[in-house]
C-alpha positions as CSV (number, residue, x, y, z in Angstrom):
1,M,100.9,113.9,65.8
2,K,103.3,112.3,68.3
3,L,102.1,111.7,71.8
4,W,104.7,114.0,73.5
5,I,103.6,116.9,71.2
6,K,99.9,116.3,72.3
7,I,101.0,116.3,75.9
8,L,103.0,119.5,75.5
9,I,100.0,121.2,73.8
10,A,97.7,120.0,76.6
11,L,100.1,121.2,79.2
12,V,100.3,124.8,77.8
13,L,96.5,124.9,77.3
14,G,96.0,123.7,80.8
15,V,98.1,126.4,82.3
16,I,96.3,129.1,80.2
17,T,92.9,127.7,81.2
18,G,93.9,127.6,84.9
19,I,95.1,131.2,84.9
20,I,91.8,132.3,83.3
21,L,89.5,130.2,85.5
22,G,91.5,130.8,88.7
23,P,90.2,128.9,91.7
24,Q,87.3,127.6,89.6
25,A,89.8,125.4,87.8
26,E,89.3,123.1,90.8
27,M,86.3,121.6,88.9
28,L,88.7,120.1,86.4
29,K,90.7,118.3,89.1
30,P,88.5,115.1,89.1
31,I,89.4,114.5,85.4
32,G,93.1,114.6,86.2
33,T,92.4,112.4,89.3
34,I,90.7,109.8,87.1
35,F,93.8,109.8,84.8
36,L,96.1,109.3,87.7
37,S,93.9,106.6,89.1
38,L,94.1,104.7,85.8
39,I,97.9,104.9,85.9
40,N,98.0,103.9,89.5
41,M,95.7,101.0,88.7
42,I,98.5,99.2,86.8
43,I,101.5,100.1,88.9
44,V,101.4,97.3,91.4
45,L,101.0,94.4,88.9
46,L,103.4,96.1,86.5
47,V,106.2,96.4,89.1
48,L,105.6,92.9,90.5
49,S,105.6,91.2,87.1
50,S,108.3,93.2,85.3
51,M,110.7,93.2,88.3
52,T,110.4,89.4,88.8
53,V,110.8,88.7,85.1
54,G,113.8,91.0,85.0
55,I,115.4,89.0,87.8
56,T,114.7,85.6,86.3
57,S,116.0,86.8,82.9
58,I,119.5,87.2,84.4
59,H,120.4,83.5,85.0
60,D,124.0,84.0,86.0
61,P,124.0,84.9,89.7
62,K,127.4,86.6,89.3
63,K,126.0,88.9,86.6
64,L,122.9,89.6,88.7
65,S,125.1,90.5,91.7
66,K,127.3,92.7,89.5
67,I,124.4,94.6,87.9
68,G,122.7,95.0,91.3
69,T,125.9,96.3,92.9
70,K,126.4,98.8,90.0
71,T,122.8,99.9,90.2
72,I,123.0,100.7,94.0
73,L,126.4,102.5,93.5
74,Y,125.1,104.6,90.6
75,Y,121.9,105.6,92.5
76,L,123.7,106.4,95.7
77,S,126.4,108.4,93.9
78,T,124.0,110.6,92.0
79,T,121.8,111.1,95.1
80,I,124.8,112.3,97.2
81,V,125.9,114.6,94.4
82,A,122.3,116.0,94.2
83,I,122.2,116.8,97.9
84,V,125.6,118.5,97.9
85,L,124.5,120.5,94.8
86,G,121.4,121.7,96.6
87,L,123.5,122.8,99.6
88,L,126.0,124.6,97.4
89,F,123.4,126.5,95.3
90,S,121.4,127.5,98.4
91,K,124.5,128.7,100.2
92,F,125.8,130.6,97.1
93,F,122.5,132.4,96.4
94,A,121.8,132.9,100.2
95,L,118.3,131.5,100.0
96,G,116.1,132.5,102.9
97,D,118.2,135.4,104.1
98,G,116.1,138.3,105.5
99,L,112.7,136.7,104.9
100,G,111.4,137.4,108.4
101,F,108.2,135.3,108.0
102,Q,105.8,135.4,110.9
103,F,103.7,132.3,111.6
104,T,100.2,132.5,113.3
105,G,99.7,128.8,113.3
106,E,102.0,125.8,113.7
107,I,102.6,122.6,111.9
108,K,102.2,119.6,114.1
109,N,105.3,117.5,114.2
110,Q,104.5,113.9,113.6
111,D,106.7,111.1,114.9
112,T,109.8,111.0,112.8
113,P,110.9,107.5,111.9
114,T,114.5,106.5,112.7
115,L,116.9,105.4,110.0
116,A,116.6,101.8,111.2
117,E,112.8,102.0,111.0
118,I,113.1,103.4,107.4
119,F,115.3,100.4,106.4
120,L,113.1,97.8,108.2
121,S,110.0,99.2,106.6
122,I,111.1,98.0,103.1
123,I,110.9,94.4,104.2
124,P,107.4,93.0,103.6
125,S,106.0,90.9,106.4
126,N,102.9,90.2,104.2
127,P,103.4,90.6,100.5
128,I,99.7,90.4,99.8
129,A,99.2,93.4,102.2
130,S,102.0,95.2,100.4
131,L,100.2,94.6,97.0
132,A,96.9,95.8,98.5
133,E,98.5,98.9,100.0
134,G,100.5,99.7,96.9
135,N,103.8,99.8,98.9
136,V,106.1,99.8,95.8
137,L,109.4,99.4,97.7
138,Q,108.1,96.3,99.6
139,I,106.8,94.9,96.3
140,I,110.2,95.3,94.8
141,V,111.9,93.5,97.7
142,F,109.3,90.6,97.4
143,A,109.9,90.5,93.6
144,L,113.6,90.2,94.1
145,F,113.2,87.2,96.3
146,L,110.5,85.7,94.1
147,G,112.7,86.0,91.0
148,F,115.6,84.3,92.8
149,A,113.3,81.5,94.0
150,I,111.9,80.9,90.5
151,N,115.4,80.6,89.1
152,F,116.4,78.1,91.8
153,S,113.2,76.1,91.3
154,G,114.2,75.1,87.7
155,E,111.5,73.4,85.7
156,K,108.9,73.6,88.4
157,G,109.2,77.4,88.5
158,K,108.5,77.8,84.8
159,P,104.7,77.9,84.9
160,L,104.8,80.8,87.4
161,L,107.4,82.5,85.3
162,Q,105.2,82.1,82.1
163,F,102.3,83.6,84.0
164,L,104.3,86.6,85.2
165,E,105.7,87.1,81.6
166,S,102.2,87.1,80.2
167,L,101.1,89.5,83.0
168,A,103.9,91.9,82.2
169,D,103.1,91.9,78.5
170,V,99.5,92.6,79.2
171,M,100.4,95.4,81.6
172,Y,102.7,97.0,78.9
173,R,99.8,96.9,76.5
174,L,97.4,98.4,79.0
175,T,99.9,101.1,79.6
176,S,99.8,102.0,75.9
177,I,96.0,102.2,76.0
178,I,95.9,104.4,79.1
179,M,98.5,106.7,77.6
180,E,96.2,107.6,74.7
181,F,94.2,109.5,77.3
182,S,97.2,111.3,78.8
183,P,96.7,114.7,77.0
184,I,93.2,115.0,78.6
185,G,94.6,114.1,82.0
186,V,97.6,116.5,81.7
187,F,95.3,119.3,80.6
188,A,93.1,118.9,83.6
189,L,96.0,118.5,86.1
190,M,97.8,121.6,84.8
191,A,94.7,123.7,84.8
192,W,94.1,122.8,88.4
193,V,97.7,123.5,89.4
194,A,97.8,126.9,87.6
195,G,94.4,127.9,89.0
196,T,95.2,126.9,92.6
197,F,98.8,128.0,92.9
198,G,98.7,131.4,91.3
199,A,101.3,134.1,91.0
200,Q,100.3,135.6,94.4
201,V,101.6,132.4,96.0
202,L,104.7,132.0,94.0
203,F,106.0,135.6,94.1
204,P,107.4,135.7,97.6
205,L,109.3,132.4,97.0
206,L,110.1,132.9,93.3
207,K,113.8,133.1,94.1
208,F,113.7,129.6,95.7
209,L,112.0,128.2,92.6
210,I,114.4,129.8,90.2
211,V,117.4,128.6,92.1
212,Y,116.0,125.1,92.5
213,Y,115.2,124.8,88.8
214,S,118.7,126.1,88.0
215,A,120.2,123.5,90.2
216,C,118.2,120.8,88.5
217,L,119.3,122.1,85.1
218,F,122.9,122.1,86.3
219,H,122.5,118.5,87.4
220,V,121.1,117.5,84.1
221,I,123.8,119.1,82.0
222,F,126.9,118.3,84.1
223,V,125.9,115.0,85.8
224,Y,123.5,113.3,83.5
225,C,124.9,114.5,80.2
226,G,128.4,113.9,81.6
227,M,127.5,110.3,82.4
228,L,126.1,109.7,79.0
229,T,129.1,111.4,77.3
230,F,132.0,110.0,79.3
231,L,130.7,106.7,80.8
232,A,128.4,105.5,78.0
233,R,130.2,107.3,75.2
234,L,127.0,108.5,73.7
235,N,125.6,111.8,72.3
236,P,123.1,113.0,75.0
237,L,120.8,114.7,72.5
238,P,118.9,111.6,71.4
239,F,118.3,110.8,75.1
240,F,116.1,113.8,75.6
241,K,114.1,113.0,72.4
242,G,113.7,109.4,73.4
243,M,112.5,110.3,76.9
244,S,110.2,113.2,75.8
245,D,106.9,111.3,76.6
246,A,108.1,110.3,80.1
247,I,109.4,113.8,80.8
248,M,106.1,115.5,79.9
249,L,104.1,113.0,82.0
250,A,106.5,113.3,85.0
251,F,106.2,117.1,84.9
252,S,102.4,117.1,84.8
253,T,101.8,114.2,87.4
254,S,104.7,114.9,89.8
255,S,104.9,111.2,90.4
256,S,107.9,109.0,89.5
257,T,105.8,105.9,90.2
258,A,102.9,107.1,87.9
259,T,105.4,107.8,85.2
260,L,107.1,104.4,85.5
261,P,105.2,102.5,82.8
262,V,106.0,105.3,80.2
263,S,109.6,105.5,81.4
264,M,110.0,101.8,80.9
265,H,108.6,102.0,77.4
266,C,110.8,105.0,76.5
267,V,114.0,103.4,77.8
268,Q,113.4,100.1,76.2
269,K,111.8,101.0,72.9
270,N,113.3,104.5,72.2
271,L,116.7,104.3,73.9
272,G,117.8,100.7,73.2
273,V,118.2,99.4,76.7
274,S,117.4,95.7,77.0
275,K,114.2,94.5,78.6
276,N,116.3,92.7,81.3
277,I,118.0,95.9,82.5
278,T,114.9,98.0,82.1
279,S,112.7,95.7,84.1
280,F,115.3,95.5,86.9
281,M,116.5,99.0,87.2
282,L,113.6,101.3,86.6
283,P,111.1,100.0,89.1
284,L,113.9,100.1,91.7
285,G,114.9,103.6,90.6
286,S,111.4,104.9,90.8
287,T,111.4,104.4,94.6
288,V,115.1,104.8,95.6
289,N,116.7,107.1,93.1
290,M,115.3,110.5,94.0
291,N,117.8,113.1,92.7
292,G,115.2,115.9,92.5
293,A,114.0,115.3,96.1
294,A,117.7,115.2,97.2
295,I,118.4,118.6,95.7
296,F,115.3,119.9,97.4
297,Q,116.1,118.5,100.8
298,G,119.6,120.1,100.9
299,M,118.3,123.4,99.5
300,A,115.3,123.6,101.8
301,A,117.4,122.9,104.9
302,V,119.6,125.9,104.2
303,F,116.6,128.0,103.2
304,V,114.8,127.4,106.5
305,A,118.0,127.8,108.5
306,N,118.7,131.2,107.0
307,A,115.1,132.2,107.4
308,Y,115.4,131.5,111.2
309,G,118.9,133.0,111.5
310,I,120.4,129.6,112.3
311,V,124.1,129.2,111.4
312,M,124.8,125.7,109.9
313,D,128.3,124.3,110.7
314,L,130.1,121.6,108.8
315,P,128.8,118.7,111.0
316,M,125.3,119.8,110.4
317,L,125.8,119.9,106.6
318,L,127.4,116.5,106.7
319,T,124.4,115.2,108.7
320,I,122.1,116.6,106.1
321,V,124.0,114.8,103.3
322,V,123.7,111.4,105.1
323,T,120.1,111.8,106.3
324,G,119.0,113.3,103.0
325,T,120.4,110.4,101.1
326,L,118.7,107.8,103.3
327,S,115.4,109.6,103.4
328,S,115.4,110.0,99.6
329,I,115.9,106.2,99.4
330,G,113.0,105.7,101.8
331,A,110.6,108.0,100.0
332,A,107.9,106.6,97.7
333,G,107.6,107.9,94.1
334,I,104.3,109.7,94.7
335,P,103.4,113.4,94.9
336,G,104.2,115.0,98.3
337,T,106.5,112.3,99.6
338,G,109.7,114.4,99.3
339,F,108.1,117.2,101.3
340,I,107.0,114.7,104.0
341,M,110.5,113.1,104.2
342,L,112.0,116.6,104.6
343,S,110.8,116.4,108.3
344,V,113.4,113.6,108.8
345,V,116.2,115.9,107.6
346,F,115.0,118.8,109.7
347,A,114.8,116.6,112.8
348,S,118.4,115.2,112.2
349,V,119.9,118.7,112.6
350,G,117.4,120.3,115.0
351,L,115.8,122.7,112.5
352,P,112.3,124.0,113.5
353,I,109.7,121.8,111.9
354,E,107.5,124.9,111.5
355,G,109.9,125.9,108.7
356,L,108.0,123.5,106.4
357,A,105.3,126.2,106.2
358,L,107.7,128.5,104.3
359,I,107.9,126.2,101.3
360,A,104.5,124.3,101.6
361,G,102.8,126.7,99.2
362,I,105.3,126.1,96.3
363,D,106.0,122.4,96.9
364,R,103.7,121.3,94.1
365,I,105.4,123.6,91.6
366,R,108.8,122.5,92.8
367,E,107.9,118.8,92.6
368,M,107.1,119.0,88.9
369,G,110.8,119.6,88.1
370,S,111.9,117.2,90.8
371,T,110.0,114.3,89.3
372,V,111.5,115.0,85.8
373,L,115.0,114.9,87.4
374,N,114.1,111.6,89.1
375,V,112.8,110.0,86.0
376,M,115.7,111.1,83.8
377,G,118.2,109.9,86.5
378,D,116.8,106.4,86.4
379,A,117.0,106.3,82.6
380,V,120.6,107.6,82.5
381,C,121.8,105.0,85.0
382,A,120.1,102.3,83.1
383,I,121.7,103.3,79.8
384,C,125.2,103.4,81.4
385,I,124.9,100.0,83.0
386,A,123.3,98.5,79.9
387,K,126.2,99.8,77.8
388,Q,128.7,98.3,80.1
389,E,127.0,94.9,80.3
390,G,126.4,94.6,76.5
391,E,122.6,94.9,77.0
392,F,122.3,98.1,74.8
393,D,121.3,98.6,71.2
394,E,123.2,101.7,70.0
395,R,121.5,101.8,66.6
396,Q,118.1,101.9,68.4
397,Y,119.4,104.8,70.5
398,Y,120.4,106.7,67.4
399,H,117.5,105.3,65.3
400,E,116.1,108.5,63.7
401,E,119.5,110.0,63.2
402,L,120.6,106.9,61.3
403,V,117.5,107.0,59.1
404,E,118.2,110.6,58.2
405,I,121.8,109.8,57.2
406,E,120.7,106.9,55.1
407,S,118.1,108.9,53.3
408,D,120.5,111.7,52.3
């Protein structure tokens, strides 16, 4: 039985178990936490080694600059489209109108970082501290500079490169070992989520969830499938089959970073993207390409504004697009970050920070779909650029389809 089928079965059984046990499903949470800890255990070394090796494998500085520029443009474009989509869906479906929620408590507004502070925070002053703290974005920046330095060092840089290549291969193997335990971890996580966030919590905000997931589905069909069809000239269907393991894990863990090792495996082994492109784009995308969070930020801003009776004019909407894009880039790929960064968007247009309480109860359920969208977006952009740069194996992308044709 394939791994993704095991994960799907574990997911369904976990939901059923959580509904039956209710709050008692909390006792299964430590099992899921252990699984997440095992994944998080390899993230830092995997990102450092794979990202550095990815940079060094592109020896032509012009090609590296070209790929890097394309990557940023693709990520920024899809993020902006996602935010606008969230605004349009929330406006069209009038999310938050007539809610009339009354708050007995208040959410303390922590200091909101400025856009300059968000940008400066990605530059590591101490790479060892960044590794110890698991600051993935700073690790990526350090890996970029380290890769450049190794290339410029010539023969003297080869021993360090060989060490990092060996480390990357070991991390890939360790990922495969840990993934064998994923059905158990997914079962425990889904049982805890279903038992903790029951129907009584979801019912008042069910409309928000339905509209949000509809916007995500719209983004997948028209943006991602459109990119695969018209930019990469590929049939989108094999993409979903090739990414199935990563999609299931993303949905259950709600963490783009935790899903990164599996995403890299799927994109490289199942979808035919070269190791060079995969190692460069996916670690970067897991921290800066947050389409799911971008849709949520635009949608949540309109939702809260409507709930408080605040009329949003065009300058406010444009501010949300700009701030939402930058805050999505500054968010880490871990559960809850999108919700935290939403305070930046609220502050930029003067929305009451207490409005976060309206959506706090469903954020975990929302974040499951958000993470899937994030992970798929990274893979789609990697395929498009790999196809353009001649770093793509189309036969590998269509592997099973070709086998079936040959056997007929």
